All heavy atoms as a GROMACS GRO file, in nm:
protein
  558
    1MET      N    1   0.016  -0.677   1.183
    1MET     CA    2   0.141  -0.653   1.253
    1MET      C    3   0.236  -0.771   1.232
    1MET      O    4   0.195  -0.885   1.234
    1MET     CB    5   0.112  -0.634   1.402
    1MET     CG    6   0.234  -0.607   1.482
    1MET     SD    7   0.186  -0.568   1.651
    1MET     CE    8   0.334  -0.608   1.733
    2ILE      N    9   0.359  -0.738   1.211
    2ILE     CA   10   0.461  -0.840   1.188
    2ILE      C   11   0.550  -0.844   1.312
    2ILE      O   12   0.597  -0.740   1.360
    2ILE     CB   13   0.542  -0.809   1.062
    2ILE    CG1   14   0.449  -0.810   0.941
    2ILE    CG2   15   0.655  -0.909   1.044
    2ILE    CD1   16   0.514  -0.768   0.812
    3GLU      N   17   0.572  -0.962   1.365
    3GLU     CA   18   0.649  -0.976   1.488
    3GLU      C   19   0.799  -0.987   1.463
    3GLU      O   20   0.842  -1.024   1.353
    3GLU     CB   21   0.600  -1.098   1.565
    3GLU     CG   22   0.456  -1.084   1.611
    3GLU     CD   23   0.413  -1.195   1.703
    3GLU    OE1   24   0.501  -1.264   1.759
    3GLU    OE2   25   0.292  -1.212   1.718
    4ARG      N   26   0.873  -0.956   1.566
    4ARG     CA   27   1.019  -0.966   1.562
    4ARG      C   28   1.060  -1.109   1.525
    4ARG      O   29   0.993  -1.205   1.563
    4ARG     CB   30   1.075  -0.930   1.700
    4ARG     CG   31   1.222  -0.914   1.701
    4ARG     CD   32   1.266  -0.857   1.834
    4ARG     NE   33   1.410  -0.850   1.834
    4ARG     CZ   34   1.485  -0.879   1.937
    4ARG    NH1   35   1.431  -0.911   2.051
    4ARG    NH2   36   1.615  -0.873   1.927
    5ASN      N   37   1.165  -1.123   1.450
    5ASN     CA   38   1.220  -1.250   1.400
    5ASN      C   39   1.138  -1.312   1.287
    5ASN      O   40   1.166  -1.424   1.246
    5ASN     CB   41   1.240  -1.352   1.514
    5ASN     CG   42   1.345  -1.306   1.611
    5ASN    OD1   43   1.446  -1.248   1.573
    5ASN    ND2   44   1.321  -1.329   1.739
    6SER      N   45   1.036  -1.240   1.237
    6SER     CA   46   0.959  -1.289   1.123
    6SER      C   47   1.036  -1.263   0.994
    6SER      O   48   1.100  -1.159   0.978
    6SER     CB   49   0.825  -1.216   1.114
    6SER     OG   50   0.745  -1.244   1.224
    7LYS      N   51   1.028  -1.359   0.901
    7LYS     CA   52   1.090  -1.341   0.770
    7LYS      C   53   0.996  -1.255   0.686
    7LYS      O   54   0.875  -1.280   0.682
    7LYS     CB   55   1.114  -1.475   0.702
    7LYS     CG   56   1.193  -1.463   0.574
    7LYS     CD   57   1.228  -1.598   0.517
    7LYS     CE   58   1.305  -1.579   0.387
    7LYS     NZ   59   1.335  -1.706   0.324
    8VAL      N   60   1.050  -1.152   0.623
    8VAL     CA   61   0.970  -1.058   0.545
    8VAL      C   62   1.029  -1.034   0.407
    8VAL      O   63   1.147  -1.059   0.384
    8VAL     CB   64   0.954  -0.922   0.618
    8VAL    CG1   65   0.874  -0.938   0.746
    8VAL    CG2   66   1.088  -0.857   0.646
    9LYS      N   67   0.944  -0.982   0.321
    9LYS     CA   68   0.985  -0.941   0.186
    9LYS      C   69   0.954  -0.792   0.174
    9LYS      O   70   0.850  -0.746   0.222
    9LYS     CB   71   0.909  -1.020   0.081
    9LYS     CG   72   0.950  -0.988  -0.060
    9LYS     CD   73   0.879  -1.077  -0.159
    9LYS     CE   74   0.924  -1.047  -0.300
    9LYS     NZ   75   0.859  -1.135  -0.398
   10ILE      N   76   1.040  -0.719   0.109
   10ILE     CA   77   1.020  -0.575   0.089
   10ILE      C   78   0.947  -0.554  -0.042
   10ILE      O   79   0.985  -0.608  -0.146
   10ILE     CB   80   1.155  -0.501   0.091
   10ILE    CG1   81   1.224  -0.525   0.227
   10ILE    CG2   82   1.136  -0.352   0.064
   10ILE    CD1   83   1.363  -0.473   0.237
   11VAL      N   84   0.839  -0.475  -0.035
   11VAL     CA   85   0.755  -0.446  -0.152
   11VAL      C   86   0.754  -0.295  -0.177
   11VAL      O   87   0.784  -0.215  -0.089
   11VAL     CB   88   0.612  -0.500  -0.132
   11VAL    CG1   89   0.612  -0.651  -0.122
   11VAL    CG2   90   0.545  -0.439  -0.012
   12ALA      N   91   0.717  -0.258  -0.298
   12ALA     CA   92   0.716  -0.118  -0.338
   12ALA      C   93   0.610  -0.038  -0.262
   12ALA      O   94   0.502  -0.088  -0.233
   12ALA     CB   95   0.691  -0.107  -0.488
   13SER      N   96   0.644   0.086  -0.231
   13SER     CA   97   0.549   0.181  -0.172
   13SER      C   98   0.599   0.322  -0.200
   13SER      O   99   0.718   0.342  -0.231
   13SER     CB  100   0.536   0.160  -0.021
   13SER     OG  101   0.648   0.211   0.047
   14SER      N  102   0.510   0.419  -0.188
   14SER     CA  103   0.549   0.558  -0.212
   14SER      C  104   0.650   0.604  -0.106
   14SER      O  105   0.741   0.680  -0.136
   14SER     CB  106   0.427   0.650  -0.214
   14SER     OG  107   0.357   0.642  -0.092
   15GLN      N  108   0.635   0.556   0.019
   15GLN     CA  109   0.730   0.595   0.124
   15GLN      C  110   0.869   0.542   0.096
   15GLN      O  111   0.968   0.612   0.118
   15GLN     CB  112   0.682   0.548   0.261
   15GLN     CG  113   0.576   0.637   0.320
   15GLN     CD  114   0.555   0.608   0.467
   15GLN    OE1  115   0.576   0.495   0.512
   15GLN    NE2  116   0.515   0.707   0.541
   16LEU      N  117   0.878   0.421   0.047
   16LEU     CA  118   1.008   0.363   0.014
   16LEU      C  119   1.074   0.443  -0.098
   16LEU      O  120   1.194   0.470  -0.094
   16LEU     CB  121   0.992   0.216  -0.025
   16LEU     CG  122   1.117   0.130  -0.020
   16LEU    CD1  123   1.167   0.115   0.124
   16LEU    CD2  124   1.092  -0.005  -0.080
   17THR      N  125   0.994   0.485  -0.194
   17THR     CA  126   1.045   0.567  -0.304
   17THR      C  127   1.092   0.702  -0.252
   17THR      O  128   1.199   0.750  -0.291
   17THR     CB  129   0.937   0.586  -0.412
   17THR    OG1  130   0.901   0.457  -0.462
   17THR    CG2  131   0.987   0.673  -0.527
   18GLU      N  132   1.014   0.765  -0.163
   18GLU     CA  133   1.053   0.893  -0.104
   18GLU      C  134   1.186   0.882  -0.029
   18GLU      O  135   1.264   0.977  -0.026
   18GLU     CB  136   0.945   0.944  -0.008
   18GLU     CG  137   0.823   0.998  -0.078
   18GLU     CD  138   0.715   1.038   0.021
   18GLU    OE1  139   0.747   1.068   0.139
   18GLU    OE2  140   0.597   1.038  -0.019
   19MET      N  141   1.210   0.767   0.032
   19MET     CA  142   1.334   0.744   0.105
   19MET      C  143   1.448   0.704   0.011
   19MET      O  144   1.560   0.681   0.057
   19MET     CB  145   1.312   0.634   0.210
   19MET     CG  146   1.212   0.671   0.316
   19MET     SD  147   1.161   0.532   0.418
   19MET     CE  148   1.308   0.504   0.514
   20MET      N  149   1.419   0.695  -0.118
   20MET     CA  150   1.514   0.656  -0.222
   20MET      C  151   1.573   0.518  -0.194
   20MET      O  152   1.694   0.494  -0.209
   20MET     CB  153   1.623   0.761  -0.239
   20MET     CG  154   1.567   0.892  -0.291
   20MET     SD  155   1.689   1.012  -0.339
   20MET     CE  156   1.733   1.083  -0.181
   21LEU      N  157   1.486   0.426  -0.151
   21LEU     CA  158   1.528   0.289  -0.123
   21LEU      C  159   1.456   0.187  -0.209
   21LEU      O  160   1.445   0.070  -0.174
   21LEU     CB  161   1.504   0.257   0.026
   21LEU     CG  162   1.588   0.335   0.126
   21LEU    CD1  163   1.545   0.304   0.269
   21LEU    CD2  164   1.736   0.306   0.107
   22GLU      N  165   1.406   0.230  -0.326
   22GLU     CA  166   1.331   0.139  -0.412
   22GLU      C  167   1.414   0.021  -0.461
   22GLU      O  168   1.361  -0.081  -0.500
   22GLU     CB  169   1.264   0.210  -0.528
   22GLU     CG  170   1.354   0.292  -0.615
   22GLU     CD  171   1.373   0.436  -0.567
   22GLU    OE1  172   1.287   0.495  -0.502
   22GLU    OE2  173   1.481   0.489  -0.596
   23GLU      N  174   1.547   0.031  -0.454
   23GLU     CA  175   1.633  -0.082  -0.493
   23GLU      C  176   1.620  -0.200  -0.397
   23GLU      O  177   1.664  -0.312  -0.428
   23GLU     CB  178   1.779  -0.039  -0.502
   23GLU     CG  179   1.806   0.050  -0.622
   23GLU     CD  180   1.953   0.085  -0.636
   23GLU    OE1  181   2.036  -0.007  -0.621
   23GLU    OE2  182   1.984   0.203  -0.659
   24LEU      N  183   1.559  -0.178  -0.281
   24LEU     CA  184   1.539  -0.286  -0.184
   24LEU      C  185   1.418  -0.373  -0.216
   24LEU      O  186   1.402  -0.481  -0.159
   24LEU     CB  187   1.523  -0.228  -0.043
   24LEU     CG  188   1.647  -0.163   0.017
   24LEU    CD1  189   1.614  -0.101   0.152
   24LEU    CD2  190   1.758  -0.264   0.032
   25VAL      N  191   1.332  -0.329  -0.308
   25VAL     CA  192   1.212  -0.405  -0.344
   25VAL      C  193   1.251  -0.544  -0.391
   25VAL      O  194   1.341  -0.561  -0.474
   25VAL     CB  195   1.131  -0.331  -0.452
   25VAL    CG1  196   1.016  -0.419  -0.502
   25VAL    CG2  197   1.076  -0.200  -0.397
   26GLY      N  198   1.186  -0.645  -0.333
   26GLY     CA  199   1.212  -0.783  -0.368
   26GLY      C  200   1.311  -0.853  -0.276
   26GLY      O  201   1.319  -0.975  -0.275
   27LYS      N  202   1.386  -0.776  -0.197
   27LYS     CA  203   1.482  -0.837  -0.104
   27LYS      C  204   1.408  -0.895   0.016
   27LYS      O  205   1.299  -0.852   0.050
   27LYS     CB  206   1.584  -0.734  -0.058
   27LYS     CG  207   1.678  -0.690  -0.170
   27LYS     CD  208   1.792  -0.609  -0.115
   27LYS     CE  209   1.887  -0.565  -0.224
   27LYS     NZ  210   1.975  -0.670  -0.268
   28THR      N  211   1.469  -0.992   0.079
   28THR     CA  212   1.411  -1.054   0.198
   28THR      C  213   1.502  -1.032   0.318
   28THR      O  214   1.622  -1.007   0.303
   28THR     CB  215   1.389  -1.206   0.178
   28THR    OG1  216   1.515  -1.266   0.149
   28THR    CG2  217   1.289  -1.233   0.068
   29GLY      N  218   1.442  -1.042   0.435
   29GLY     CA  219   1.518  -1.026   0.558
   29GLY      C  220   1.436  -1.070   0.678
   29GLY      O  221   1.329  -1.128   0.663
   30VAL      N  222   1.488  -1.037   0.796
   30VAL     CA  223   1.423  -1.074   0.921
   30VAL      C  224   1.402  -0.947   1.003
   30VAL      O  225   1.493  -0.863   1.014
   30VAL     CB  226   1.511  -1.174   1.000
   30VAL    CG1  227   1.452  -1.204   1.137
   30VAL    CG2  228   1.528  -1.302   0.921
   31VAL      N  229   1.282  -0.932   1.061
   31VAL     CA  230   1.252  -0.815   1.143
   31VAL      C  231   1.335  -0.823   1.271
   31VAL      O  232   1.327  -0.920   1.346
   31VAL     CB  233   1.102  -0.808   1.176
   31VAL    CG1  234   1.074  -0.698   1.278
   31VAL    CG2  235   1.020  -0.787   1.050
   32SER      N  236   1.417  -0.721   1.294
   32SER     CA  237   1.499  -0.717   1.416
   32SER      C  238   1.439  -0.625   1.521
   32SER      O  239   1.469  -0.638   1.639
   32SER     CB  240   1.642  -0.672   1.383
   32SER     OG  241   1.642  -0.546   1.323
   33GLU      N  242   1.351  -0.532   1.478
   33GLU     CA  243   1.287  -0.441   1.573
   33GLU      C  244   1.156  -0.391   1.515
   33GLU      O  245   1.148  -0.355   1.398
   33GLU     CB  246   1.380  -0.324   1.603
   33GLU     CG  247   1.335  -0.236   1.715
   33GLU     CD  248   1.436  -0.127   1.750
   33GLU    OE1  249   1.547  -0.126   1.693
   33GLU    OE2  250   1.403  -0.043   1.834
   34ASP      N  251   1.053  -0.389   1.599
   34ASP     CA  252   0.921  -0.340   1.560
   34ASP      C  253   0.909  -0.195   1.603
   34ASP      O  254   0.917  -0.163   1.722
   34ASP     CB  255   0.814  -0.426   1.629
   34ASP     CG  256   0.673  -0.384   1.596
   34ASP    OD1  257   0.652  -0.275   1.536
   34ASP    OD2  258   0.581  -0.458   1.629
   35LEU      N  259   0.894  -0.106   1.506
   35LEU     CA  260   0.881   0.037   1.534
   35LEU      C  261   0.744   0.088   1.489
   35LEU      O  262   0.732   0.192   1.426
   35LEU     CB  263   0.993   0.114   1.462
   35LEU     CG  264   1.135   0.072   1.501
   35LEU    CD1  265   1.237   0.138   1.411
   35LEU    CD2  266   1.163   0.105   1.647
   36THR      N  267   0.640   0.011   1.524
   36THR     CA  268   0.504   0.046   1.482
   36THR      C  269   0.414   0.082   1.599
   36THR      O  270   0.296   0.106   1.580
   36THR     CB  271   0.438  -0.070   1.405
   36THR    OG1  272   0.428  -0.184   1.491
   36THR    CG2  273   0.517  -0.106   1.280
   37GLY      N  274   0.466   0.084   1.720
   37GLY     CA  275   0.385   0.108   1.839
   37GLY      C  276   0.323   0.247   1.842
   37GLY      O  277   0.366   0.339   1.772
   38PRO      N  278   0.219   0.262   1.925
   38PRO     CA  279   0.148   0.390   1.934
   38PRO      C  280   0.234   0.504   1.986
   38PRO      O  281   0.207   0.621   1.958
   38PRO     CB  282   0.032   0.361   2.030
   38PRO     CG  283   0.072   0.239   2.104
   38PRO     CD  284   0.164   0.162   2.014
   39GLU      N  285   0.341   0.473   2.058
   39GLU     CA  286   0.430   0.577   2.110
   39GLU      C  287   0.521   0.635   2.002
   39GLU      O  288   0.579   0.740   2.019
   39GLU     CB  289   0.514   0.522   2.226
   39GLU     CG  290   0.618   0.420   2.187
   39GLU     CD  291   0.565   0.279   2.161
   39GLU    OE1  292   0.448   0.249   2.191
   39GLU    OE2  293   0.642   0.197   2.108
   40ARG      N  294   0.530   0.567   1.890
   40ARG     CA  295   0.616   0.613   1.780
   40ARG      C  296   0.545   0.721   1.700
   40ARG      O  297   0.434   0.702   1.653
   40ARG     CB  298   0.652   0.496   1.689
   40ARG     CG  299   0.735   0.541   1.569
   40ARG     CD  300   0.850   0.450   1.547
   40ARG     NE  301   0.916   0.486   1.423
   40ARG     CZ  302   1.042   0.526   1.420
   40ARG    NH1  303   1.110   0.536   1.530
   40ARG    NH2  304   1.098   0.555   1.305
   41ARG      N  305   0.611   0.833   1.684
   41ARG     CA  306   0.556   0.943   1.604
   41ARG      C  307   0.623   0.941   1.468
   41ARG      O  308   0.734   0.894   1.452
   41ARG     CB  309   0.584   1.076   1.673
   41ARG     CG  310   0.515   1.084   1.807
   41ARG     CD  311   0.544   1.213   1.874
   41ARG     NE  312   0.491   1.204   2.011
   41ARG     CZ  313   0.486   1.304   2.092
   41ARG    NH1  314   0.531   1.422   2.056
   41ARG    NH2  315   0.437   1.288   2.213
   42GLY      N  316   0.554   0.992   1.368
   42GLY     CA  317   0.612   0.995   1.235
   42GLY      C  318   0.597   0.861   1.165
   42GLY      O  319   0.504   0.786   1.189
   43CYS      N  320   0.693   0.830   1.080
   43CYS     CA  321   0.689   0.710   0.998
   43CYS      C  322   0.705   0.584   1.083
   43CYS      O  323   0.801   0.571   1.159
   43CYS     CB  324   0.799   0.718   0.893
   43CYS     SG  325   0.793   0.586   0.771
   44LYS      N  326   0.610   0.493   1.070
   44LYS     CA  327   0.617   0.366   1.142
   44LYS      C  328   0.670   0.258   1.049
   44LYS      O  329   0.650   0.264   0.929
   44LYS     CB  330   0.480   0.328   1.196
   44LYS     CG  331   0.430   0.427   1.299
   44LYS     CD  332   0.301   0.385   1.359
   44LYS     CE  333   0.258   0.492   1.459
   44LYS     NZ  334   0.159   0.444   1.552
   45GLY      N  335   0.738   0.161   1.108
   45GLY     CA  336   0.793   0.054   1.026
   45GLY      C  337   0.871  -0.045   1.109
   45GLY      O  338   0.845  -0.063   1.227
   46TYR      N  339   0.968  -0.106   1.045
   46TYR     CA  340   1.047  -0.212   1.106
   46TYR      C  341   1.194  -0.196   1.072
   46TYR      O  342   1.228  -0.150   0.962
   46TYR     CB  343   1.002  -0.349   1.054
   46TYR     CG  344   0.855  -0.376   1.078
   46TYR    CD1  345   0.760  -0.344   0.982
   46TYR    CD2  346   0.812  -0.433   1.197
   46TYR    CE1  347   0.626  -0.367   1.003
   46TYR    CE2  348   0.677  -0.457   1.220
   46TYR     CZ  349   0.585  -0.424   1.123
   46TYR     OH  350   0.451  -0.447   1.145
   47MET      N  351   1.280  -0.237   1.163
   47MET     CA  352   1.421  -0.252   1.131
   47MET      C  353   1.432  -0.394   1.076
   47MET      O  354   1.389  -0.490   1.141
   47MET     CB  355   1.510  -0.234   1.254
   47MET     CG  356   1.512  -0.092   1.307
   47MET     SD  357   1.564   0.034   1.189
   47MET     CE  358   1.734  -0.011   1.157
   48VAL      N  359   1.484  -0.404   0.955
   48VAL     CA  360   1.493  -0.533   0.888
   48VAL      C  361   1.640  -0.565   0.861
   48VAL      O  362   1.713  -0.485   0.805
   48VAL     CB  363   1.413  -0.532   0.756
   48VAL    CG1  364   1.431  -0.662   0.679
   48VAL    CG2  365   1.265  -0.505   0.782
   49PHE      N  366   1.679  -0.685   0.905
   49PHE     CA  367   1.814  -0.736   0.879
   49PHE      C  368   1.808  -0.814   0.749
   49PHE      O  369   1.742  -0.918   0.742
   49PHE     CB  370   1.862  -0.824   0.995
   49PHE     CG  371   2.008  -0.857   0.987
   49PHE    CD1  372   2.101  -0.770   1.040
   49PHE    CD2  373   2.052  -0.972   0.926
   49PHE    CE1  374   2.237  -0.798   1.033
   49PHE    CE2  375   2.187  -1.002   0.917
   49PHE     CZ  376   2.279  -0.914   0.971
   50LEU      N  377   1.872  -0.761   0.646
   50LEU     CA  378   1.866  -0.820   0.513
   50LEU      C  379   1.954  -0.945   0.501
   50LEU      O  380   2.058  -0.956   0.567
   50LEU     CB  381   1.912  -0.719   0.409
   50LEU     CG  382   1.833  -0.589   0.402
   50LEU    CD1  383   1.898  -0.494   0.302
   50LEU    CD2  384   1.688  -0.615   0.366
   51LYS      N  385   1.913  -1.033   0.413
   51LYS     CA  386   1.991  -1.154   0.383
   51LYS      C  387   2.123  -1.114   0.316
   51LYS      O  388   2.228  -1.168   0.346
   51LYS     CB  389   1.910  -1.245   0.292
   51LYS     CG  390   1.977  -1.374   0.256
   51LYS     CD  391   1.889  -1.458   0.166
   51LYS     CE  392   1.963  -1.582   0.121
   51LYS     NZ  393   1.884  -1.662   0.029
   52ASP      N  394   2.116  -1.019   0.224
   52ASP     CA  395   2.233  -0.968   0.154
   52ASP      C  396   2.243  -0.818   0.179
   52ASP      O  397   2.142  -0.749   0.181
   52ASP     CB  398   2.221  -0.993   0.003
   52ASP     CG  399   2.210  -1.142  -0.030
   52ASP    OD1  400   2.295  -1.219   0.018
   52ASP    OD2  401   2.115  -1.179  -0.102
   53PRO      N  402   2.364  -0.764   0.195
   53PRO     CA  403   2.376  -0.621   0.226
   53PRO      C  404   2.334  -0.531   0.109
   53PRO      O  405   2.341  -0.570  -0.007
   53PRO     CB  406   2.525  -0.603   0.254
   53PRO     CG  407   2.591  -0.713   0.178
   53PRO     CD  408   2.494  -0.828   0.181
   54TYR      N  409   2.288  -0.412   0.144
   54TYR     CA  410   2.257  -0.307   0.047
   54TYR      C  411   2.341  -0.187   0.088
   54TYR      O  412   2.336  -0.145   0.204
   54TYR     CB  413   2.108  -0.273   0.048
   54TYR     CG  414   2.073  -0.153  -0.036
   54TYR    CD1  415   2.083  -0.158  -0.174
   54TYR    CD2  416   2.032  -0.035   0.023
   54TYR    CE1  417   2.052  -0.048  -0.252
   54TYR    CE2  418   2.000   0.075  -0.054
   54TYR     CZ  419   2.010   0.069  -0.191
   54TYR     OH  420   1.980   0.179  -0.268
   55GLN      N  421   2.419  -0.133  -0.001
   55GLN     CA  422   2.512  -0.023   0.027
   55GLN      C  423   2.599  -0.056   0.148
   55GLN      O  424   2.622   0.026   0.236
   55GLN     CB  425   2.437   0.108   0.047
   55GLN     CG  426   2.368   0.156  -0.077
   55GLN     CD  427   2.302   0.291  -0.059
   55GLN    OE1  428   2.296   0.347   0.050
   55GLN    NE2  429   2.252   0.346  -0.167
   56GLU      N  430   2.645  -0.181   0.152
   56GLU     CA  431   2.736  -0.232   0.254
   56GLU      C  432   2.675  -0.235   0.395
   56GLU      O  433   2.746  -0.247   0.494
   56GLU     CB  434   2.868  -0.153   0.254
   56GLU     CG  435   2.942  -0.164   0.122
   56GLU     CD  436   3.072  -0.088   0.122
   56GLU    OE1  437   3.129  -0.066   0.230
   56GLU    OE2  438   3.118  -0.052   0.013
   57GLU      N  439   2.542  -0.225   0.405
   57GLU     CA  440   2.473  -0.232   0.534
   57GLU      C  441   2.370  -0.345   0.529
   57GLU      O  442   2.305  -0.366   0.427
   57GLU     CB  443   2.400  -0.100   0.564
   57GLU     CG  444   2.492   0.019   0.580
   57GLU     CD  445   2.575   0.016   0.707
   57GLU    OE1  446   2.535  -0.050   0.805
   57GLU    OE2  447   2.682   0.078   0.707
   58TYR      N  448   2.356  -0.414   0.641
   58TYR     CA  449   2.259  -0.522   0.649
   58TYR      C  450   2.125  -0.479   0.709
   58TYR      O  451   2.022  -0.536   0.678
   58TYR     CB  452   2.315  -0.638   0.734
   58TYR     CG  453   2.412  -0.725   0.658
   58TYR    CD1  454   2.548  -0.699   0.662
   58TYR    CD2  455   2.367  -0.832   0.583
   58TYR    CE1  456   2.638  -0.780   0.593
   58TYR    CE2  457   2.456  -0.914   0.513
   58TYR     CZ  458   2.590  -0.887   0.519
   58TYR     OH  459   2.679  -0.966   0.449
   59GLU      N  460   2.127  -0.382   0.798
   59GLU     CA  461   2.005  -0.346   0.870
   59GLU      C  462   1.952  -0.211   0.822
   59GLU      O  463   2.025  -0.112   0.818
   59GLU     CB  464   2.031  -0.341   1.020
   59GLU     CG  465   1.905  -0.344   1.102
   59GLU     CD  466   1.934  -0.372   1.249
   59GLU    OE1  467   2.041  -0.334   1.299
   59GLU    OE2  468   1.848  -0.433   1.312
   60TRP      N  469   1.820  -0.210   0.787
   60TRP     CA  470   1.757  -0.090   0.732
   60TRP      C  471   1.620  -0.070   0.793
   60TRP      O  472   1.548  -0.165   0.823
   60TRP     CB  473   1.740  -0.105   0.580
   60TRP     CG  474   1.869  -0.095   0.508
   60TRP    CD1  475   1.957  -0.197   0.482
   60TRP    CD2  476   1.928   0.022   0.455
   60TRP    NE1  477   2.067  -0.150   0.416
   60TRP    CE2  478   2.052  -0.015   0.397
   60TRP    CE3  479   1.889   0.155   0.449
   60TRP    CZ2  480   2.136   0.077   0.336
   60TRP    CZ3  481   1.973   0.245   0.388
   60TRP    CH2  482   2.096   0.206   0.332
   61PHE      N  483   1.581   0.059   0.806
   61PHE     CA  484   1.444   0.092   0.846
   61PHE      C  485   1.358   0.081   0.722
   61PHE      O  486   1.387   0.143   0.618
   61PHE     CB  487   1.434   0.235   0.902
   61PHE     CG  488   1.293   0.276   0.928
   61PHE    CD1  489   1.230   0.234   1.044
   61PHE    CD2  490   1.222   0.351   0.836
   61PHE    CE1  491   1.097   0.268   1.068
   61PHE    CE2  492   1.091   0.387   0.859
   61PHE     CZ  493   1.028   0.345   0.976
   62ILE      N  494   1.251   0.002   0.732
   62ILE     CA  495   1.159  -0.017   0.620
   62ILE      C  496   1.019   0.023   0.668
   62ILE      O  497   0.970  -0.029   0.769
   62ILE     CB  498   1.158  -0.165   0.572
   62ILE    CG1  499   1.301  -0.213   0.541
   62ILE    CG2  500   1.065  -0.180   0.452
   62ILE    CD1  501   1.370  -0.139   0.428
   63PRO      N  502   0.952   0.114   0.597
   63PRO     CA  503   0.818   0.157   0.638
   63PRO      C  504   0.718   0.040   0.637
   63PRO      O  505   0.735  -0.056   0.558
   63PRO     CB  506   0.778   0.260   0.531
   63PRO     CG  507   0.902   0.294   0.459
   63PRO     CD  508   0.997   0.182   0.477
   64THR      N  509   0.619   0.049   0.722
   64THR     CA  510   0.518  -0.056   0.735
   64THR      C  511   0.458  -0.097   0.600
   64THR      O  512   0.439  -0.216   0.573
   64THR     CB  513   0.404  -0.008   0.828
   64THR    OG1  514   0.464   0.028   0.953
   64THR    CG2  515   0.302  -0.116   0.852
   65GLU      N  516   0.430   0.000   0.515
   65GLU     CA  517   0.367  -0.026   0.386
   65GLU      C  518   0.454  -0.108   0.292
   65GLU      O  519   0.406  -0.161   0.192
   65GLU     CB  520   0.331   0.105   0.314
   65GLU     CG  521   0.233   0.192   0.388
   65GLU     CD  522   0.298   0.279   0.497
   65GLU    OE1  523   0.422   0.290   0.502
   65GLU    OE2  524   0.222   0.333   0.579
   66SER      N  525   0.582  -0.118   0.324
   66SER     CA  526   0.677  -0.186   0.234
   66SER      C  527   0.719  -0.324   0.284
   66SER      O  528   0.812  -0.381   0.231
   66SER     CB  529   0.803  -0.099   0.217
   66SER     OG  530   0.769   0.022   0.155
   67VAL      N  531   0.651  -0.374   0.386
   67VAL     CA  532   0.690  -0.503   0.444
   67VAL      C  533   0.572  -0.600   0.438
   67VAL      O  534   0.460  -0.567   0.474
   67VAL     CB  535   0.734  -0.484   0.591
   67VAL    CG1  536   0.769  -0.617   0.654
   67VAL    CG2  537   0.852  -0.391   0.600
   68CYS      N  538   0.597  -0.722   0.390
   68CYS     CA  539   0.496  -0.827   0.394
   68CYS      C  540   0.564  -0.958   0.433
   68CYS      O  541   0.686  -0.972   0.418
   68CYS     CB  542   0.423  -0.840   0.261
   68CYS     SG  543   0.522  -0.903   0.126
   69HIS      N  544   0.486  -1.051   0.484
   69HIS     CA  545   0.542  -1.182   0.521
   69HIS      C  546   0.600  -1.249   0.398
   69HIS      O  547   0.541  -1.246   0.291
   69HIS     CB  548   0.435  -1.272   0.583
   69HIS     CG  549   0.397  -1.230   0.721
   69HIS    ND1  550   0.473  -1.260   0.832
   69HIS    CD2  551   0.291  -1.159   0.767
   69HIS    CE1  552   0.414  -1.212   0.938
   69HIS    NE2  553   0.304  -1.150   0.903
   70ALA      N  554   0.717  -1.309   0.414
   70ALA     CA  555   0.782  -1.378   0.302
   70ALA      C  556   0.734  -1.520   0.289
   70ALA      O  557   0.685  -1.579   0.378
   70ALA     CB  558   0.934  -1.376   0.322
   0.00000   0.00000   0.00000
């Protein structure tokens, strides 16, 4: 589990590809919200505030499989 305010790196995963966000692979950011709790249904992951914007947005939902400590 990665905690809020942790610096992370985005890595490749099939879920990231399905979401058509593979261009985010290799980018770094900070976890702004943990969406991995047991009450969450469906895809679990994190809201990540990127160092540099992607498609003019800084904050993105990134699936758990695509996040590792930077």
